[in-house]
A tleap script that builds the chain and sets N, CA, C and O, in Angstrom:
source leaprc.protein.ff14SB
mol = sequence {
  NMET HIE TRP ARG GLY HIE ALA PRO ARG VAL
  ALA LYS GLU ILE GLU SER LYS THR ARG GLN
  LEU PHE GLU PRO LEU ALA LYS LEU GLU GLY
  MET ARG LEU LEU LYS PHE GLU SER GLY LEU
  GLU LEU ARG ALA GLY ARG ASP LYS GLY ASP
  ALA VAL ARG GLU ILE LEU ARG GLU ALA GLY
  ASP GLY VAL PRO VAL THR TYR VAL GLY ASP
  ASP LEU THR ASP GLU THR ALA PHE ALA ALA
  VAL ASN GLU ALA LYS SER PRO HIE LEU SER
  VAL LEU MET ARG ARG GLU LYS ARG PRO THR
  GLU ALA ASP VAL TRP LEU LYS PRO PRO ASP
  GLN MET ARG ALA PHE LEU ARG ARG TRP PHE
  GLU ALA GLY CLYS
}
set mol.1.N position { -12.165 7.693 -0.253 }
set mol.1.CA position { -13.824 7.358 -0.600 }
set mol.1.C position { -13.613 5.576 -1.302 }
set mol.1.O position { -12.786 5.216 -2.139 }
set mol.2.N position { -14.662 4.744 -0.611 }
set mol.2.CA position { -14.136 3.564 -1.277 }
set mol.2.C position { -15.568 3.032 -1.874 }
set mol.2.O position { -16.576 3.419 -1.282 }
set mol.3.N position { -15.681 2.405 -2.700 }
set mol.3.CA position { -16.489 2.008 -3.545 }
set mol.3.C position { -17.121 0.550 -3.496 }
set mol.3.O position { -18.228 0.089 -3.774 }
set mol.4.N position { -15.569 -0.121 -2.877 }
set mol.4.CA position { -16.032 -1.769 -2.828 }
set mol.4.C position { -17.099 -2.609 -2.642 }
set mol.4.O position { -17.610 -2.452 -1.533 }
set mol.5.N position { -17.574 -3.369 -3.262 }
set mol.5.CA position { -18.621 -4.087 -2.419 }
set mol.5.C position { -20.020 -3.589 -3.234 }
set mol.5.O position { -21.040 -4.278 -3.202 }
set mol.6.N position { -19.955 -2.524 -3.844 }
set mol.6.CA position { -21.455 -2.313 -4.644 }
set mol.6.C position { -21.270 -2.639 -6.213 }
set mol.6.O position { -20.270 -2.898 -6.881 }
set mol.7.N position { -22.727 -2.513 -6.550 }
set mol.7.CA position { -22.924 -2.889 -7.975 }
set mol.7.C position { -22.063 -1.909 -8.868 }
set mol.7.O position { -21.689 -0.777 -8.559 }
set mol.8.N position { -21.867 -2.496 -9.876 }
set mol.8.CA position { -20.775 -1.497 -10.798 }
set mol.8.C position { -21.588 -0.142 -11.359 }
set mol.8.O position { -20.992 0.896 -11.647 }
set mol.9.N position { -22.692 -0.270 -11.444 }
set mol.9.CA position { -23.562 1.128 -11.856 }
set mol.9.C position { -23.415 2.089 -10.583 }
set mol.9.O position { -23.078 3.269 -10.683 }
set mol.10.N position { -23.695 1.474 -9.425 }
set mol.10.CA position { -23.519 2.582 -8.118 }
set mol.10.C position { -21.975 2.964 -7.750 }
set mol.10.O position { -21.570 3.905 -7.068 }
set mol.11.N position { -21.009 1.618 -8.625 }
set mol.11.CA position { -20.077 2.340 -8.006 }
set mol.11.C position { -19.281 3.411 -9.008 }
set mol.11.O position { -18.521 4.251 -8.527 }
set mol.12.N position { -19.487 3.322 -10.239 }
set mol.12.CA position { -19.332 4.350 -11.290 }
set mol.12.C position { -19.949 5.814 -10.911 }
set mol.12.O position { -19.464 6.898 -11.236 }
set mol.13.N position { -21.066 5.603 -10.190 }
set mol.13.CA position { -21.612 6.907 -9.660 }
set mol.13.C position { -20.954 7.589 -8.344 }
set mol.13.O position { -20.781 8.790 -8.134 }
set mol.14.N position { -20.672 6.603 -7.609 }
set mol.14.CA position { -19.852 6.918 -6.418 }
set mol.14.C position { -18.540 7.297 -6.941 }
set mol.14.O position { -17.984 8.177 -6.285 }
set mol.15.N position { -17.913 6.859 -7.947 }
set mol.15.CA position { -16.551 7.711 -8.465 }
set mol.15.C position { -16.800 8.749 -8.725 }
set mol.15.O position { -16.274 9.683 -8.119 }
set mol.16.N position { -17.677 8.936 -9.706 }
set mol.16.CA position { -18.025 10.354 -10.649 }
set mol.16.C position { -18.121 11.684 -9.882 }
set mol.16.O position { -17.635 12.792 -10.107 }
set mol.17.N position { -18.919 11.202 -8.889 }
set mol.17.CA position { -19.278 12.000 -7.873 }
set mol.17.C position { -18.392 12.518 -6.655 }
set mol.17.O position { -18.462 13.613 -6.098 }
set mol.18.N position { -17.497 11.394 -6.371 }
set mol.18.CA position { -16.240 11.672 -5.723 }
set mol.18.C position { -15.276 12.637 -6.461 }
set mol.18.O position { -15.005 13.747 -6.002 }
set mol.19.N position { -14.702 12.096 -7.785 }
set mol.19.CA position { -13.931 12.829 -8.276 }
set mol.19.C position { -14.475 14.371 -8.681 }
set mol.19.O position { -13.519 15.111 -8.913 }
set mol.20.N position { -15.799 15.039 -8.822 }
set mol.20.CA position { -16.160 15.844 -9.208 }
set mol.20.C position { -15.815 16.869 -7.935 }
set mol.20.O position { -15.473 18.048 -8.023 }
set mol.21.N position { -16.030 15.971 -6.572 }
set mol.21.CA position { -15.613 16.842 -5.335 }
set mol.21.C position { -13.948 17.188 -5.061 }
set mol.21.O position { -13.294 18.133 -4.620 }
set mol.22.N position { -13.702 15.894 -5.574 }
set mol.22.CA position { -11.830 15.883 -4.898 }
set mol.22.C position { -11.152 16.331 -6.031 }
set mol.22.O position { -10.050 16.763 -5.693 }
set mol.23.N position { -11.373 16.426 -7.418 }
set mol.23.CA position { -10.476 16.917 -8.431 }
set mol.23.C position { -10.377 18.204 -7.816 }
set mol.23.O position { -9.809 18.048 -6.734 }
set mol.24.N position { -10.672 19.423 -8.010 }
set mol.24.CA position { -10.539 20.706 -7.552 }
set mol.24.C position { -9.862 20.849 -6.425 }
set mol.24.O position { -9.064 21.786 -6.380 }
set mol.25.N position { -9.976 20.160 -5.502 }
set mol.25.CA position { -9.263 19.891 -4.167 }
set mol.25.C position { -7.730 19.726 -4.413 }
set mol.25.O position { -6.759 20.057 -3.733 }
set mol.26.N position { -7.827 19.210 -5.410 }
set mol.26.CA position { -6.181 18.088 -5.508 }
set mol.26.C position { -5.382 19.013 -6.570 }
set mol.26.O position { -4.249 18.723 -6.955 }
set mol.27.N position { -6.157 20.258 -7.039 }
set mol.27.CA position { -5.096 21.439 -7.554 }
set mol.27.C position { -4.408 21.722 -6.681 }
set mol.27.O position { -3.210 21.781 -6.959 }
set mol.28.N position { -4.786 21.997 -5.379 }
set mol.28.CA position { -4.430 22.980 -4.364 }
set mol.28.C position { -3.242 22.516 -4.391 }
set mol.28.O position { -3.097 21.407 -4.906 }
set mol.29.N position { -2.129 23.181 -3.882 }
set mol.29.CA position { -0.747 23.079 -3.349 }
set mol.29.C position { -0.676 22.049 -2.164 }
set mol.29.O position { -1.111 22.211 -1.023 }
set mol.30.N position { -0.104 21.076 -2.628 }
set mol.30.CA position { -0.065 20.095 -1.430 }
set mol.30.C position { -0.844 19.003 -1.401 }
set mol.30.O position { -0.756 18.036 -0.644 }
set mol.31.N position { -1.683 19.226 -2.346 }
set mol.31.CA position { -2.802 18.187 -2.105 }
set mol.31.C position { -2.427 17.093 -3.553 }
set mol.31.O position { -1.560 17.412 -4.367 }
set mol.32.N position { -3.172 15.909 -3.660 }
set mol.32.CA position { -2.939 14.974 -4.457 }
set mol.32.C position { -3.992 14.119 -4.418 }
set mol.32.O position { -4.461 13.827 -3.318 }
set mol.33.N position { -4.545 13.570 -5.616 }
set mol.33.CA position { -5.563 13.156 -5.985 }
set mol.33.C position { -5.056 11.378 -6.154 }
set mol.33.O position { -4.301 11.214 -7.113 }
set mol.34.N position { -5.335 10.272 -5.467 }
set mol.34.CA position { -5.026 8.764 -5.697 }
set mol.34.C position { -5.832 8.113 -5.973 }
set mol.34.O position { -6.941 8.176 -5.442 }
set mol.35.N position { -5.505 7.257 -6.923 }
set mol.35.CA position { -6.540 5.815 -7.354 }
set mol.35.C position { -6.146 4.918 -6.693 }
set mol.35.O position { -4.929 4.734 -6.706 }
set mol.36.N position { -6.990 4.023 -5.872 }
set mol.36.CA position { -6.766 2.662 -5.369 }
set mol.36.C position { -7.996 1.822 -5.706 }
set mol.36.O position { -9.067 2.216 -6.168 }
set mol.37.N position { -7.573 0.420 -5.336 }
set mol.37.CA position { -8.360 -0.534 -5.980 }
set mol.37.C position { -9.845 -0.074 -4.962 }
set mol.37.O position { -9.958 -0.105 -3.737 }
set mol.38.N position { -10.863 0.343 -6.023 }
set mol.38.CA position { -12.278 0.614 -5.438 }
set mol.38.C position { -12.746 1.933 -4.729 }
set mol.38.O position { -13.741 2.070 -4.017 }
set mol.39.N position { -11.728 2.959 -5.111 }
set mol.39.CA position { -11.855 3.809 -4.356 }
set mol.39.C position { -10.528 5.023 -4.857 }
set mol.39.O position { -9.570 4.863 -5.613 }
set mol.40.N position { -11.017 6.327 -4.010 }
set mol.40.CA position { -10.004 7.361 -4.566 }
set mol.40.C position { -9.813 7.773 -3.138 }
set mol.40.O position { -10.613 7.483 -2.249 }
set mol.41.N position { -8.626 8.517 -2.947 }
set mol.41.CA position { -8.117 9.205 -1.985 }
set mol.41.C position { -7.667 10.491 -2.267 }
set mol.41.O position { -7.156 10.569 -3.384 }
set mol.42.N position { -7.686 11.514 -1.633 }
set mol.42.CA position { -7.493 13.028 -1.390 }
set mol.42.C position { -6.280 13.255 -0.222 }
set mol.42.O position { -6.386 13.401 0.995 }
set mol.43.N position { -5.232 13.229 -0.992 }
set mol.43.CA position { -4.233 13.097 0.224 }
set mol.43.C position { -3.378 14.439 0.413 }
set mol.43.O position { -3.038 15.102 -0.567 }
set mol.44.N position { -3.097 14.750 1.532 }
set mol.44.CA position { -2.169 16.098 1.867 }
set mol.44.C position { -1.104 15.530 2.349 }
set mol.44.O position { -1.233 14.574 3.112 }
set mol.45.N position { 0.302 16.068 1.952 }
set mol.45.CA position { 1.488 15.663 2.461 }
set mol.45.C position { 2.049 14.124 1.997 }
set mol.45.O position { 1.969 13.662 0.859 }
set mol.46.N position { 2.584 13.521 3.077 }
set mol.46.CA position { 3.042 12.523 2.816 }
set mol.46.C position { 2.249 11.242 2.654 }
set mol.46.O position { 1.122 11.098 3.127 }
set mol.47.N position { 3.055 10.095 1.793 }
set mol.47.CA position { 2.135 8.999 1.296 }
set mol.47.C position { 3.420 7.944 2.355 }
set mol.47.O position { 4.408 8.294 3.002 }
set mol.48.N position { 2.778 6.568 2.101 }
set mol.48.CA position { 3.003 5.418 2.825 }
set mol.48.C position { 4.764 5.039 2.564 }
set mol.48.O position { 5.388 4.333 3.355 }
set mol.49.N position { 5.259 5.529 1.570 }
set mol.49.CA position { 6.511 5.371 1.504 }
set mol.49.C position { 7.421 6.514 2.146 }
set mol.49.O position { 8.620 6.355 2.376 }
set mol.50.N position { 6.684 7.728 2.415 }
set mol.50.CA position { 7.724 8.544 3.163 }
set mol.50.C position { 7.488 8.166 4.830 }
set mol.50.O position { 8.361 8.299 5.688 }
set mol.51.N position { 6.312 7.741 5.033 }
set mol.51.CA position { 5.998 7.029 6.398 }
set mol.51.C position { 7.345 5.972 6.888 }
set mol.51.O position { 7.976 6.087 7.939 }
set mol.52.N position { 7.543 5.055 5.939 }
set mol.52.CA position { 8.055 4.220 6.173 }
set mol.52.C position { 9.640 4.524 5.600 }
set mol.52.O position { 10.256 3.460 5.546 }
set mol.53.N position { 10.195 5.313 5.301 }
set mol.53.CA position { 11.431 6.255 5.442 }
set mol.53.C position { 11.831 6.750 6.266 }
set mol.53.O position { 13.020 6.904 6.544 }
set mol.54.N position { 10.719 7.173 6.942 }
set mol.54.CA position { 10.892 8.138 8.328 }
set mol.54.C position { 10.900 6.940 9.671 }
set mol.54.O position { 11.456 7.086 10.760 }
set mol.55.N position { 10.315 6.067 9.321 }
set mol.55.CA position { 10.264 4.764 10.450 }
set mol.55.C position { 11.840 4.296 10.419 }
set mol.55.O position { 12.482 4.281 11.470 }
set mol.56.N position { 12.399 3.937 9.243 }
set mol.56.CA position { 13.539 3.137 9.150 }
set mol.56.C position { 14.901 4.113 9.643 }
set mol.56.O position { 15.871 3.658 10.250 }
set mol.57.N position { 14.738 5.473 9.253 }
set mol.57.CA position { 15.754 6.400 9.787 }
set mol.57.C position { 15.496 6.677 11.248 }
set mol.57.O position { 16.479 7.067 11.880 }
set mol.58.N position { 14.538 6.569 11.800 }
set mol.58.CA position { 14.414 6.356 13.227 }
set mol.58.C position { 14.924 5.187 13.665 }
set mol.58.O position { 15.835 5.078 14.486 }
set mol.59.N position { 14.541 4.607 13.308 }
set mol.59.CA position { 15.239 2.800 13.601 }
set mol.59.C position { 16.824 2.498 13.446 }
set mol.59.O position { 17.544 1.677 14.015 }
set mol.60.N position { 17.053 3.339 12.596 }
set mol.60.CA position { 18.623 3.021 12.363 }
set mol.60.C position { 18.969 1.807 11.840 }
set mol.60.O position { 18.359 0.758 12.043 }
set mol.61.N position { 19.986 1.951 11.139 }
set mol.61.CA position { 20.785 0.939 10.163 }
set mol.61.C position { 20.689 -0.397 10.970 }
set mol.61.O position { 20.735 -0.460 12.199 }
set mol.62.N position { 20.540 -1.529 10.060 }
set mol.62.CA position { 20.621 -3.148 10.645 }
set mol.62.C position { 19.183 -3.546 11.041 }
set mol.62.O position { 18.978 -4.678 11.479 }
set mol.63.N position { 18.372 -2.826 10.928 }
set mol.63.CA position { 17.208 -3.122 11.674 }
set mol.63.C position { 16.373 -3.717 10.534 }
set mol.63.O position { 16.049 -3.071 9.537 }
set mol.64.N position { 15.949 -5.390 10.823 }
set mol.64.CA position { 15.100 -6.024 9.946 }
set mol.64.C position { 13.650 -5.096 9.530 }
set mol.64.O position { 12.995 -4.417 10.320 }
set mol.65.N position { 13.391 -5.283 8.123 }
set mol.65.CA position { 12.166 -4.629 8.166 }
set mol.65.C position { 11.275 -5.375 6.830 }
set mol.65.O position { 11.744 -5.677 5.733 }
set mol.66.N position { 9.936 -5.547 7.280 }
set mol.66.CA position { 8.951 -6.157 6.288 }
set mol.66.C position { 7.682 -5.441 6.079 }
set mol.66.O position { 7.021 -5.115 7.066 }
set mol.67.N position { 7.392 -5.244 5.224 }
set mol.67.CA position { 6.340 -4.470 4.890 }
set mol.67.C position { 5.040 -5.316 4.242 }
set mol.67.O position { 5.378 -5.877 3.200 }
set mol.68.N position { 3.954 -5.493 4.524 }
set mol.68.CA position { 3.059 -6.365 3.818 }
set mol.68.C position { 1.833 -5.362 3.352 }
set mol.68.O position { 1.225 -4.666 4.165 }
set mol.69.N position { 1.571 -5.376 2.042 }
set mol.69.CA position { 0.301 -4.313 1.731 }
set mol.69.C position { -0.443 -5.098 0.661 }
set mol.69.O position { -0.068 -6.209 0.287 }
set mol.70.N position { -1.569 -4.438 0.161 }
set mol.70.CA position { -2.784 -4.937 -1.073 }
set mol.70.C position { -3.012 -4.217 -1.854 }
set mol.70.O position { -3.683 -4.557 -2.829 }
set mol.71.N position { -2.621 -3.191 -1.732 }
set mol.71.CA position { -3.037 -1.944 -2.707 }
set mol.71.C position { -2.350 -1.022 -3.383 }
set mol.71.O position { -1.331 -0.583 -2.849 }
set mol.72.N position { -2.671 -0.620 -4.444 }
set mol.72.CA position { -1.935 0.445 -4.930 }
set mol.72.C position { -1.080 1.394 -4.142 }
set mol.72.O position { 0.124 1.595 -4.304 }
set mol.73.N position { -1.907 1.964 -3.237 }
set mol.73.CA position { -1.163 2.664 -2.304 }
set mol.73.C position { 0.084 2.452 -1.447 }
set mol.73.O position { 0.841 3.272 -0.928 }
set mol.74.N position { 0.081 0.864 -1.447 }
set mol.74.CA position { 1.061 0.377 -0.873 }
set mol.74.C position { 2.656 0.498 -1.713 }
set mol.74.O position { 3.759 0.304 -1.202 }
set mol.75.N position { 2.424 0.784 -2.787 }
set mol.75.CA position { 3.419 0.891 -3.898 }
set mol.75.C position { 4.736 1.751 -3.132 }
set mol.75.O position { 5.938 1.498 -3.043 }
set mol.76.N position { 4.153 2.524 -2.794 }
set mol.76.CA position { 5.668 3.842 -2.393 }
set mol.76.C position { 6.201 3.038 -0.941 }
set mol.76.O position { 7.410 2.946 -0.727 }
set mol.77.N position { 5.286 2.524 -0.067 }
set mol.77.CA position { 5.919 2.038 0.620 }
set mol.77.C position { 7.029 0.642 0.681 }
set mol.77.O position { 7.915 0.350 1.483 }
set mol.78.N position { 6.493 -0.066 -0.612 }
set mol.78.CA position { 7.262 -1.340 -1.324 }
set mol.78.C position { 8.680 -0.689 -1.546 }
set mol.78.O position { 9.644 -1.154 -0.939 }
set mol.79.N position { 8.830 0.420 -2.433 }
set mol.79.CA position { 9.637 0.702 -2.993 }
set mol.79.C position { 10.776 1.692 -1.864 }
set mol.79.O position { 11.923 2.116 -2.001 }
set mol.80.N position { 10.011 1.743 -1.032 }
set mol.80.CA position { 10.850 2.439 -0.076 }
set mol.80.C position { 11.461 1.522 1.049 }
set mol.80.O position { 12.568 1.889 1.445 }
set mol.81.N position { 10.967 0.462 1.597 }
set mol.81.CA position { 11.486 -0.901 1.871 }
set mol.81.C position { 12.507 -1.402 1.130 }
set mol.81.O position { 13.493 -1.882 1.690 }
set mol.82.N position { 12.389 -1.348 -0.278 }
set mol.82.CA position { 13.430 -2.078 -1.369 }
set mol.82.C position { 14.684 -1.199 -1.467 }
set mol.82.O position { 15.514 -1.433 -2.345 }
set mol.83.N position { 14.860 -0.127 -0.533 }
set mol.83.CA position { 15.735 1.031 -0.493 }
set mol.83.C position { 16.326 0.982 0.743 }
set mol.83.O position { 17.409 1.555 0.868 }
set mol.84.N position { 15.770 0.337 1.820 }
set mol.84.CA position { 16.771 0.162 3.090 }
set mol.84.C position { 17.733 -1.114 2.612 }
set mol.84.O position { 17.604 -2.115 1.906 }
set mol.85.N position { 18.856 -0.433 3.480 }
set mol.85.CA position { 20.385 -1.036 3.561 }
set mol.85.C position { 20.196 -2.353 4.437 }
set mol.85.O position { 20.850 -3.377 4.240 }
set mol.86.N position { 19.275 -2.219 5.376 }
set mol.86.CA position { 19.069 -3.441 6.031 }
set mol.86.C position { 18.438 -4.572 5.813 }
set mol.86.O position { 17.477 -4.313 5.088 }
set mol.87.N position { 18.482 -5.848 6.098 }
set mol.87.CA position { 17.682 -6.834 5.367 }
set mol.87.C position { 16.472 -6.670 5.513 }
set mol.87.O position { 16.072 -6.368 6.637 }
set mol.88.N position { 15.518 -6.822 4.407 }
set mol.88.CA position { 13.843 -6.102 4.056 }
set mol.88.C position { 13.459 -6.923 3.240 }
set mol.88.O position { 14.219 -7.678 2.634 }
set mol.89.N position { 11.984 -6.886 3.086 }
set mol.89.CA position { 11.131 -7.967 2.407 }
set mol.89.C position { 9.959 -7.170 2.428 }
set mol.89.O position { 9.339 -6.774 3.415 }
set mol.90.N position { 9.654 -6.920 0.853 }
set mol.90.CA position { 8.162 -6.264 0.841 }
set mol.90.C position { 7.359 -7.366 0.307 }
set mol.90.O position { 7.764 -8.322 -0.356 }
set mol.91.N position { 6.066 -7.080 0.717 }
set mol.91.CA position { 5.094 -8.326 0.192 }
set mol.91.C position { 3.778 -7.821 -0.131 }
set mol.91.O position { 3.054 -7.073 0.526 }
set mol.92.N position { 3.587 -8.386 -1.313 }
set mol.92.CA position { 2.124 -8.172 -1.664 }
set mol.92.C position { 1.282 -8.992 -1.597 }
set mol.92.O position { 1.217 -10.077 -2.173 }
set mol.93.N position { 0.552 -8.494 -0.854 }
set mol.93.CA position { -0.687 -9.936 -0.486 }
set mol.93.C position { -1.805 -9.489 -0.847 }
set mol.93.O position { -2.210 -8.398 -0.447 }
set mol.94.N position { -2.600 -10.378 -1.792 }
set mol.94.CA position { -3.808 -10.577 -2.405 }
set mol.94.C position { -3.939 -11.463 -3.280 }
set mol.94.O position { -2.967 -12.035 -3.774 }
set mol.95.N position { -5.324 -11.743 -3.647 }
set mol.95.CA position { -5.638 -12.706 -4.546 }
set mol.95.C position { -5.076 -12.910 -5.907 }
set mol.95.O position { -4.506 -13.922 -6.316 }
set mol.96.N position { -5.320 -11.788 -6.564 }
set mol.96.CA position { -4.733 -11.483 -7.765 }
set mol.96.C position { -3.413 -10.847 -8.335 }
set mol.96.O position { -3.428 -9.634 -8.544 }
set mol.97.N position { -2.531 -11.404 -8.543 }
set mol.97.CA position { -1.060 -11.051 -8.995 }
set mol.97.C position { -1.269 -9.646 -9.835 }
set mol.97.O position { -2.137 -9.484 -10.691 }
set mol.98.N position { -0.482 -8.847 -9.497 }
set mol.98.CA position { -0.686 -7.430 -10.475 }
set mol.98.C position { 1.275 -6.781 -10.522 }
set mol.98.O position { 2.123 -7.094 -9.686 }
set mol.99.N position { 1.433 -6.136 -11.381 }
set mol.99.CA position { 2.876 -5.506 -11.410 }
set mol.99.C position { 2.957 -4.654 -10.162 }
set mol.99.O position { 2.244 -3.709 -9.828 }
set mol.100.N position { 3.997 -5.210 -9.545 }
set mol.100.CA position { 4.313 -4.537 -8.108 }
set mol.100.C position { 5.902 -3.984 -8.141 }
set mol.100.O position { 6.707 -4.293 -9.020 }
set mol.101.N position { 6.159 -3.176 -7.098 }
set mol.101.CA position { 7.497 -3.204 -6.408 }
set mol.101.C position { 7.968 -4.084 -5.475 }
set mol.101.O position { 9.116 -4.377 -5.140 }
set mol.102.N position { 6.521 -4.588 -4.983 }
set mol.102.CA position { 7.289 -5.808 -3.697 }
set mol.102.C position { 7.839 -7.190 -4.190 }
set mol.102.O position { 7.481 -7.916 -5.118 }
set mol.103.N position { 8.881 -7.310 -3.209 }
set mol.103.CA position { 9.630 -8.400 -3.732 }
set mol.103.C position { 8.858 -9.731 -3.725 }
set mol.103.O position { 9.451 -10.462 -4.519 }
set mol.104.N position { 7.771 -10.406 -3.174 }
set mol.104.CA position { 7.156 -11.349 -3.181 }
set mol.104.C position { 5.627 -10.980 -3.287 }
set mol.104.O position { 4.985 -10.037 -2.825 }
set mol.105.N position { 5.251 -12.136 -4.114 }
set mol.105.CA position { 3.386 -12.158 -3.839 }
set mol.105.C position { 2.783 -13.180 -3.319 }
set mol.105.O position { 2.949 -14.349 -3.666 }
set mol.106.N position { 1.895 -12.696 -2.274 }
set mol.106.CA position { 1.433 -14.060 -1.479 }
set mol.106.C position { -0.179 -13.977 -1.545 }
set mol.106.O position { -0.765 -12.942 -1.227 }
set mol.107.N position { -0.903 -15.222 -2.011 }
set mol.107.CA position { -2.068 -15.226 -2.137 }
set mol.107.C position { -2.892 -15.445 -0.536 }
set mol.107.O position { -2.829 -16.515 0.070 }
set mol.108.N position { -3.445 -14.559 -0.156 }
set mol.108.CA position { -4.113 -14.909 1.005 }
set mol.108.C position { -5.467 -15.991 0.973 }
set mol.108.O position { -6.177 -16.211 -0.008 }
set mol.109.N position { -5.583 -16.513 2.163 }
set mol.109.CA position { -5.279 -16.559 3.456 }
set mol.109.C position { -3.977 -17.600 3.469 }
set mol.109.O position { -2.977 -17.322 4.131 }
set mol.110.N position { -4.054 -18.580 2.839 }
set mol.110.CA position { -3.179 -19.816 3.304 }
set mol.110.C position { -1.778 -19.254 3.241 }
set mol.110.O position { -1.184 -19.000 4.289 }
set mol.111.N position { -1.115 -19.009 1.831 }
set mol.111.CA position { 0.054 -18.324 1.810 }
set mol.111.C position { 0.350 -17.444 2.887 }
set mol.111.O position { 1.475 -17.599 3.363 }
set mol.112.N position { -0.377 -16.540 3.409 }
set mol.112.CA position { 0.248 -15.542 4.086 }
set mol.112.C position { 0.248 -16.389 5.343 }
set mol.112.O position { 1.312 -16.407 5.962 }
set mol.113.N position { -0.855 -17.155 5.867 }
set mol.113.CA position { -0.658 -17.777 7.058 }
set mol.113.C position { 0.719 -18.818 7.373 }
set mol.113.O position { 1.249 -19.154 8.431 }
set mol.114.N position { 1.049 -19.181 5.791 }
set mol.114.CA position { 2.225 -20.236 6.230 }
set mol.114.C position { 3.556 -19.059 6.192 }
set mol.114.O position { 4.617 -19.266 6.781 }
set mol.115.N position { 3.360 -18.205 5.643 }
set mol.115.CA position { 4.836 -16.902 5.808 }
set mol.115.C position { 4.736 -16.489 6.798 }
set mol.115.O position { 5.789 -15.883 6.995 }
set mol.116.N position { 3.871 -16.365 7.973 }
set mol.116.CA position { 3.673 -15.702 9.304 }
set mol.116.C position { 3.991 -16.776 10.338 }
set mol.116.O position { 4.415 -16.541 11.469 }
set mol.117.N position { 3.641 -18.444 9.629 }
set mol.117.CA position { 4.410 -19.316 10.616 }
set mol.117.C position { 5.643 -19.709 10.333 }
set mol.117.O position { 6.295 -20.418 11.100 }
set mol.118.N position { 6.097 -19.258 9.138 }
set mol.118.CA position { 7.901 -19.528 9.062 }
set mol.118.C position { 8.518 -18.523 9.875 }
set mol.118.O position { 9.600 -18.587 10.459 }
set mol.119.N position { 7.392 -17.255 9.821 }
set mol.119.CA position { 8.437 -16.114 10.090 }
set mol.119.C position { 8.792 -16.585 11.826 }
set mol.119.O position { 9.896 -16.627 12.367 }
set mol.120.N position { 7.681 -16.843 12.312 }
set mol.120.CA position { 7.642 -16.976 13.694 }
set mol.120.C position { 8.628 -17.858 13.951 }
set mol.120.O position { 9.485 -17.635 14.807 }
set mol.121.N position { 8.589 -19.011 13.182 }
set mol.121.CA position { 9.541 -20.030 13.915 }
set mol.121.C position { 11.041 -19.616 13.717 }
set mol.121.O position { 11.863 -20.077 14.508 }
set mol.122.N position { 11.423 -18.835 12.783 }
set mol.122.CA position { 12.535 -18.448 12.325 }
set mol.122.C position { 12.886 -17.638 13.653 }
set mol.122.O position { 14.012 -17.659 14.149 }
set mol.123.N position { 11.967 -17.024 14.106 }
set mol.123.CA position { 12.677 -15.647 15.398 }
set mol.123.C position { 12.918 -16.574 16.589 }
set mol.123.O position { 13.701 -16.159 17.444 }
set mol.124.N position { 12.265 -17.958 16.791 }
set mol.124.CA position { 12.481 -18.509 18.064 }
set mol.124.C position { 13.697 -18.977 18.169 }
set mol.124.O position { 14.068 -19.500 19.219 }
savepdb mol mol.pdb
quit
């Protein structure tokens, strides 16, 4: 459930109602309640880190990997990328810096565009 873009009073009301609905469900086996920027997520099963680990396992050793994310829910993916034995880079892309597992922080859109341009040129 997202409340991004709503007035603070409305956002608090949405969060409160969402918690009332999701918190009992989050107590069920295999369920988790995760807070992210301007929202809550009720998750069953795997997270982004688990998905990245599975992709890396299927890709095999030596395949370079980069993960770009902007939210708290991306932190498990950053950590998974950083565990890779192959060349890797984890990138937090957001306007404000915050503590993160990511290797680097890029401020959008200019720094991200420059990064992608350099990456493209390096692949030629």
